[in-house]
C-alpha positions as CSV (number, residue, x, y, z in Angstrom):
1,D,-42.1,-29.0,-67.6
2,L,-40.1,-28.7,-64.4
3,I,-37.6,-26.3,-65.9
4,S,-40.4,-24.3,-67.6
5,G,-42.3,-24.0,-64.4
6,F,-39.1,-22.9,-62.6
7,I,-38.6,-20.2,-65.2
8,E,-42.1,-18.9,-64.9
9,N,-42.3,-19.0,-61.1
10,N,-39.0,-17.1,-60.8
11,N,-39.6,-14.5,-63.6
12,I,-36.4,-15.6,-65.4
13,N,-35.9,-13.4,-68.5
14,V,-32.9,-15.1,-70.1
15,I,-31.5,-18.6,-70.4
16,H,-27.7,-18.8,-70.4
17,A,-26.5,-22.2,-71.5
18,H,-23.1,-23.8,-71.6
19,P,-21.8,-26.9,-73.4
20,F,-22.4,-29.7,-73.6
21,L,-25.5,-31.8,-72.9
22,S,-27.4,-28.8,-71.3
23,L,-27.7,-27.1,-74.7
24,L,-30.5,-29.2,-76.1
25,P,-32.8,-29.0,-73.1
26,A,-32.1,-25.3,-72.8
27,F,-33.0,-24.8,-76.4
28,L,-36.3,-26.8,-76.0
29,V,-37.2,-24.9,-72.9
30,S,-36.4,-21.5,-74.5
31,A,-38.6,-22.4,-77.5
32,K,-41.4,-23.5,-75.3
33,T,-41.4,-20.5,-72.9
34,H,-40.2,-17.9,-75.5
35,V,-37.5,-16.8,-73.1
36,P,-34.4,-15.6,-75.0
37,M,-31.4,-17.9,-74.9
38,V,-27.7,-17.2,-75.0
39,I,-24.7,-19.6,-75.2
40,T,-21.1,-19.4,-74.0
41,L,-18.6,-21.4,-76.1
42,H,-15.5,-22.1,-74.0
43,G,-13.2,-23.4,-76.7
44,P,-13.0,-25.0,-80.1
45,V,-14.0,-28.4,-78.6
46,S,-17.4,-26.9,-77.9
47,L,-18.2,-27.3,-81.6
48,K,-16.4,-30.6,-82.3
49,S,-17.7,-34.1,-82.4
50,S,-14.5,-35.3,-80.7
51,I,-16.2,-34.7,-77.3
52,G,-18.0,-38.0,-78.0
53,F,-21.7,-37.1,-78.0
54,G,-22.1,-38.2,-81.7
55,N,-23.1,-36.7,-85.0
56,L,-26.7,-36.0,-84.1
57,H,-25.7,-33.8,-81.2
58,D,-23.3,-31.9,-83.5
59,K,-25.8,-31.4,-86.2
60,L,-28.5,-30.2,-83.8
61,L,-26.0,-27.7,-82.3
62,R,-24.7,-26.3,-85.6
63,A,-27.9,-26.4,-87.7
64,V,-30.6,-25.7,-85.1
65,I,-29.4,-24.5,-81.7
66,L,-26.7,-22.0,-82.7
67,P,-28.8,-20.2,-85.4
68,Y,-31.7,-20.0,-82.9
69,V,-30.0,-18.4,-80.0
70,N,-30.0,-14.6,-79.5
71,Q,-26.4,-14.3,-78.6
72,V,-23.2,-16.5,-78.6
73,F,-20.4,-15.5,-76.3
74,C,-16.9,-16.8,-77.3
75,V,-13.8,-16.8,-75.2
76,S,-11.4,-16.0,-78.0
77,E,-11.1,-14.9,-81.6
78,E,-10.4,-18.5,-82.6
79,V,-13.8,-19.6,-81.1
80,K,-15.6,-16.6,-82.7
81,A,-14.3,-17.5,-86.1
82,L,-15.7,-21.0,-85.7
83,A,-19.0,-19.8,-84.4
84,K,-19.5,-17.4,-87.3
85,L,-19.8,-20.4,-89.6
86,Y,-23.2,-21.1,-88.0
87,V,-24.3,-17.8,-86.4
88,K,-24.7,-14.3,-87.8
89,E,-21.7,-12.1,-87.0
90,E,-23.8,-9.5,-85.1
91,N,-24.9,-12.3,-82.8
92,V,-21.4,-13.3,-81.8
93,T,-19.4,-11.5,-79.0
94,I,-16.0,-12.2,-77.5
95,L,-16.2,-12.5,-73.8
96,R,-12.8,-13.3,-72.5
97,N,-12.0,-15.5,-69.5
98,T,-10.9,-13.4,-66.5
99,V,-9.1,-14.0,-63.3
100,S,-9.4,-12.2,-60.0
101,L,-6.1,-10.6,-59.2
102,S,-7.3,-10.1,-55.6
103,L,-7.8,-13.9,-55.2
104,F,-4.6,-15.0,-56.9
105,K,-1.7,-13.4,-55.0
106,T,1.8,-13.2,-56.4
107,A,3.5,-16.5,-55.8
108,R,7.1,-17.0,-54.6
109,M,8.9,-19.2,-57.2
110,K,11.3,-21.9,-55.9
111,N,14.1,-22.6,-58.4
112,D,14.4,-26.3,-57.4
113,G,10.7,-26.7,-56.7
114,P,8.2,-29.0,-58.6
115,W,5.9,-28.0,-61.4
116,A,2.2,-27.8,-60.7
117,L,0.1,-29.4,-63.5
118,I,-3.6,-28.5,-63.1
119,S,-6.4,-30.1,-65.1
120,R,-9.5,-32.3,-65.0
121,L,-8.5,-35.8,-66.0
122,D,-11.0,-36.7,-68.7
123,S,-10.9,-37.6,-72.4
124,D,-10.7,-34.0,-73.5
125,K,-7.5,-33.3,-71.6
126,I,-5.7,-36.6,-71.1
127,E,-3.7,-36.6,-74.4
128,G,-2.3,-33.1,-73.7
129,I,-1.4,-34.1,-70.1
130,M,0.5,-37.2,-71.3
131,Q,2.4,-35.2,-73.9
132,F,3.3,-32.6,-71.3
133,I,4.6,-35.2,-68.9
134,L,6.7,-36.9,-71.6
135,M,8.2,-33.5,-72.6
136,A,8.8,-32.5,-69.0
137,E,10.9,-35.6,-68.3
138,K,12.8,-35.1,-71.5
139,V,13.8,-31.5,-70.6
140,G,14.8,-32.5,-67.1
141,I,11.9,-31.5,-64.8
142,N,12.3,-33.5,-61.6
143,S,8.9,-33.4,-60.1
144,I,5.3,-32.6,-61.0
145,H,2.3,-32.2,-58.6
146,L,-0.8,-33.0,-60.6
147,F,-4.0,-31.2,-59.2
148,G,-7.3,-32.5,-60.6
149,D,-9.3,-35.7,-61.0
150,G,-11.6,-37.4,-63.4
151,H,-12.5,-40.7,-65.1
152,E,-9.2,-41.0,-66.9
153,R,-7.1,-40.9,-63.7
154,A,-6.5,-44.6,-63.6
155,S,-5.3,-44.7,-67.2
156,L,-3.0,-41.7,-66.5
157,E,-1.6,-43.5,-63.5
158,R,-0.9,-46.6,-65.7
159,F,0.8,-44.3,-68.3
160,V,3.0,-42.7,-65.6
161,S,4.1,-46.1,-64.1
162,G,4.8,-47.5,-67.6
163,K,6.5,-44.5,-69.3
164,I,8.1,-42.3,-66.7
165,K,11.3,-43.6,-65.3
166,R,13.1,-40.7,-63.5
167,M,10.6,-37.9,-62.8
168,S,8.4,-37.9,-59.6
169,I,4.7,-37.3,-60.1
170,E,2.3,-36.8,-57.2
171,F,-1.4,-37.1,-57.8
172,K,-2.9,-34.4,-55.5
173,G,-6.5,-34.9,-56.5
174,V,-9.2,-32.2,-56.3
175,C,-8.0,-29.0,-54.7
176,N,-10.6,-26.3,-53.7
177,N,-8.0,-23.7,-52.7
178,L,-5.5,-23.6,-55.5
179,N,-4.9,-19.9,-54.9
180,E,-3.4,-20.9,-51.6
181,A,-1.7,-24.1,-52.6
182,L,0.2,-22.4,-55.4
183,T,1.4,-19.4,-53.4
184,E,4.9,-20.7,-52.9
185,G,7.2,-23.6,-53.5
186,Y,6.6,-24.2,-57.3
187,F,9.0,-23.5,-60.1
188,G,6.2,-23.4,-62.8
189,I,2.5,-23.9,-63.4
190,A,1.2,-25.9,-66.4
191,G,-2.3,-26.4,-67.7
192,M,-4.7,-25.6,-70.5
193,G,-7.0,-22.6,-71.1
194,R,-7.9,-20.8,-67.9
195,V,-5.1,-22.4,-65.9
196,V,-2.6,-20.4,-67.9
197,L,-4.4,-17.2,-67.0
198,E,-4.5,-18.1,-63.4
199,G,-0.8,-19.1,-63.4
200,A,0.0,-15.7,-65.0
201,A,-2.0,-13.9,-62.4
């Protein structure tokens, strides 16, 4: 009722929802208010049960919510191919991630500098982070600065202390000015998804 009232009082004419748990309430409010709803799917994990919300969530998303919405935006061809299993093709559009080139200035690479590893530290990302750290030590990277935080930080710290013998890893935590922090002094930037785009920028 609170969200429905907000929509009515502010003359909102479209509901734009994002995974994960906001999709169901957005769907219910859209159905109640008859305001059109669109969804952005940010990656394959947006459609998979591996995120941990259970089979009921996945079934509702695939069988009820996705067929209901007016438009589904996907960040890549891969995500679009998955979405088309549940949504009419004419209702699926690719909307790629973008990066502001005016915000991310060209960085000065330092040949002997550390690598910057950027990620939230949660169950979606932790396995990939661990694999990168293991491979980094194997290929001779000397130092990593890890920007980001999350509920898996403690397990990652235990992993590093138990598995990494030679390489230095600094946990930098949350950084709200990465565009400035990464300007100089790093040899490389590692991450998943949007981080790769920002690193390239």
